[in-house]
N, C-alpha and C positions, 0 to 999 in steps of 0.2 A: 457531510460528504461521505462518511463511512457507510451510513445506512443506504445512501443512493448507490454507492458502488456495489454493495452486497445485493441490492435488488436487481442489478443488471444481469443479463444472461451471461453464462460463462464465456461465450464467444466474444461478447462486447468487452468483458473484463480483460480477456487475453489480448484483444486488439488494442485496448487502451494501454496495456503494459508493454506491448511490442513496439509501439511507435516512440522512437527516441525524442526526448523533449516533453512529449505528452506524458510519457511514463514518469518522468521526474515530477511534473506538476501533480499528477494523480497520486503518486506516492506521498508527496509532501502534504497534500490536502487530506488524504485519508489518514495518514499517521498522526497529524496534529489534531484532527477531529477525534480520533480514537484516544489520544493522550489526554485531551481536555475532558473527554467524557469519563474516562477511567480514573484519571488523576493520580496515577502512581509514578514514583520516581523512575522506575524502569521504562515505563511507556514514554516519559519525557526524554530520557536518554536515547531511546530508539528513534524518536521523532527528530532529535537533533542530529543523530548519526545519518538518518535518511535525508535530512536537509542538505548535508554536505556530500554524501555518497549515494544519492538517490538513484542515479542511472544504473549503477552496479547492482544495487538492491532490487531495482525494478526487473532486471533480467532474472535474478533468483526468484522473485515473486511470480514471474510468468510460469516457471516450472512448478512452484509451490501451489499456485492457483489451479493449475491443471490437475495436480494430484489430490489436493485437500479442499478445494473450493473456497479458500480464503487466503488472505495475505499472511506471510510468515509473522509470527508474534502479534497477530491482530485477530484473535478469536474471541 
């Protein structure tokens, strides 16, 4: 899911992160795929945090994605 998200245009990424509900689903799927691929404890903790507080993190990620072209802590 992380690779798919990164292949999307920035406009599509921003739209996915702007829509409430969709942003939580995208956040959870991207974070868990990133954590499973990287396999570090920090990535797992971030994935768990996003699972609980994903909507709030999604709004932060909209701004981060606009500035840096990737999700926060997901490079």
